[in-house]
N, C-alpha and C positions, 0 to 999 in steps of 0.2 A: 155354079157349084157352091154348096153350102154344107154346113156341119149340123149334127144333131147333138143337143145338149142333154146329158143324163146326170141325175143326182139321186142320192138317197137322203130322206129327211125323216128322222125319228120324231115322235110326238113332242119330245122335250127340246127340239130345235125348231119348232114351228115358227116362233117369232123371228128367228134368224132368217128363215126363208122369206117371211113376209117383208123383211127389211131389204133383202137383196133382189127379190123378184122383179121390181120395176126395172132394174138394170138389165135383167135377163130378157124381159119382154121387149126392151128397146134395142136388143142386140141383133147381130146378123145370123143368129141360129135359125135354121129352117124349122126345127121342132124342139120343144122343151118337154122333157120326160122326167117326172119325179116319182120315185118309188118310196112308199111310206109304210109305216107300221100300224095301219088301221085307223088313224085319227082323221077327223073331218077337217076339210080345208075350204076356204072360200073359193068359189070358182074363178079361175083366171082364163080369159079367152086366149086360146093359143097354147095352153098347157095341158098335157095329158098326165093324169095321175094314176098310179098303180098301187093300191093299198094291199099289197100281197104278203106283208110280213106281220107277225104278231107283235103287239106292244112289248117293249123291252127297255129297261133302264140301265142295262149293262153296257158301258162304253165300249168295251172290247168287242162284244157281239155286234154292236151297231157299226163299228169300224169295218168289220168283215162284211157287213151287208152292203157297203158301198161297192165293193168289187162284185158281189153277187148280183146287185142291181145292174151293174155295167155289163156283166156277162149275159144276164137275162135279156137285156135290150139288144145286144149284138147278135145273140143266137136267134132271137125272134125277128130280127130285121137284117138279114144277111145282105140285102140289097142296099143298105145305107152304109156308105163307105167311110165317111169321115165322122168320127164321134169324139166328143169332148166330155169328160167327167169333171165336175167341180164340186167342192164342198159347198154346202148351202150358205156358209158365211163368206163366200166369194162374190165380189161385185165385178161386173163386166164393164170396162171403161172404153173398150175399143174393139176393132174387128179381130175376131179370133181365127177366122178362116185363113188369115195371113200365115199362121203357123204351118198350115199344110201347103200353101202356095210358095212360100219363101224358102222353107228349109228342106225341100226335096222329098224324095220318096222314102221317108222313114216308116217303120212299123209302129213304133211307140216313141213319143216325145214326152220328156219329163223335165221338171225344174229341179235343179241341183243347187243346194246351198253351198257356198264356198266361203272359206276364210283363209287366214294366213297359213294354217296348218294343213288344210285339205282343199285343194282346188279342183273343181269339176271332176270329182270321183263319184262313181255310182255306188257310194256307200252312205250317202247323205241326201237321199231323194225325198221330196215332199210328195205325199199322196193326195194333196189338196187339189191338184190340177193335173189331168192326164189327157194326152192327145193320142188317139190311136186310129189306124186304118183298119177297118173291120174286115178281117180275112180269117180263113181257117187257122192260120198260124198264130195270129194274135188272140183268137179265142182259146187256143190251147194254152197260150201264155196266161190268160185270165184264169183258166181252170187251175193251172199250177199255182198261181198266186193265192187263190182261195184255199187250196189244199195245204199250202205252206202255212197259212194263217191258222187253219184248223188244227194243225199238228204242232204248233208252236208250244214247246214244252213249258215255257215260262208264262204263257198266256198274258203277255204284256198288254196294257190297254191300247197302246198305239201300234199293235202288231201289224196293222195294214201297212204302215209306213216302213217299219222294220223289215218285213218280209218282202215288200216291193223293192227296197234298196238291195237286199241280198240277192234276190232273184235276178234283177237287172245286172248286178255286178257279175254273177256267175254266167248269165245269159246262155243257158243250156240249149235253147232253141235257135241260137245264133240270129237273133232279131237285129234289124237295122235300128239302132237306138239313137235318138237325137237328144242332146242336152240343151235345154233352153235357159236363158237368163232369168233367174227368179225375180229380178227387179222389174222385168217387163211382163212376164207371163204368170207370175204368182207372187206378187209383192206381199211379203209376210212380215209382220212386226215381231220378229224374233230377236229379243235383246242380245242373246249370245252371238248370233251370226250377223245381224244387221247393226249392232252397236247402237241401239236406240236408247239404252239406259232407262228403259221403262218410260220413255217420253214419246208416246205415239204421235202427239201433235207435232213435235219437232221432226219426227221421222216422216210424217205425211207432208210437212212443208217442203221437204226435199225429195219427194217422190219423183221418180223419173217421168218426164213429160210424155214419154211414149208408153207408159204402163197400160197394159191391156186387162190384167186381172189384179184386183186389189183384194187381198185375203185378210179380212178383219177377224182373225182368230183370237183366242184367249179372251173372248167376251167383248172385244172392241166394238162389235156390231151393236151392242146395247147402248153405246154412246150416240144418241140421236143427233146431237149437235155436230159431232165429228162426221157422221155419215152424211148428213145434209150438206155439210160444207165441202167435203172432198169427193163425194160421189154424185150428188144431185144438185150441187151449188152452181 
């Protein structure tokens, strides 16, 4: 029993994917599926690419495309039960299938940031890592997530994350939602939540030894020395 990895990569994040791809290829994913906006990529053995989107530099539009790519894969592959969506600046450090095996029969599993004011509440969800069981119910959930983003009256750049958090909090489809520890399943150098004080090296030195997904957002993936040391070292 394995999972299928899905991602969207816009042309301006090509180098981020090139940095993280070796960790994806070494992972326990059965298939790796990357949806793109028309740019050419070097061929990776074991990676299926889908250049189905038009090139776009709008961050908000590209954020919505992550969920559109995920729904496209799930709708086209209803026989593939376990699906993981990652941002392309995420690095896989361990077995991700454990999320499905250890945490029970959830429909959707997400990582939730927590701090002293807000602990494990579905209003602060990261959209960088999403674990789902591909069923008609979860596909309806994905369609609703896309519609919510498209109708976001403020058109915020990170509306994928905002709308995902609000939808999960409301949970109109009554999904079985599992909250995963972000330190393990989506370790993210967020100075506000993780108290890194903009010191990624110090944060990485104290990374949980059981971390499965390292999310080098905010351009941290550009630091080759950091990536080589903490991902491939």
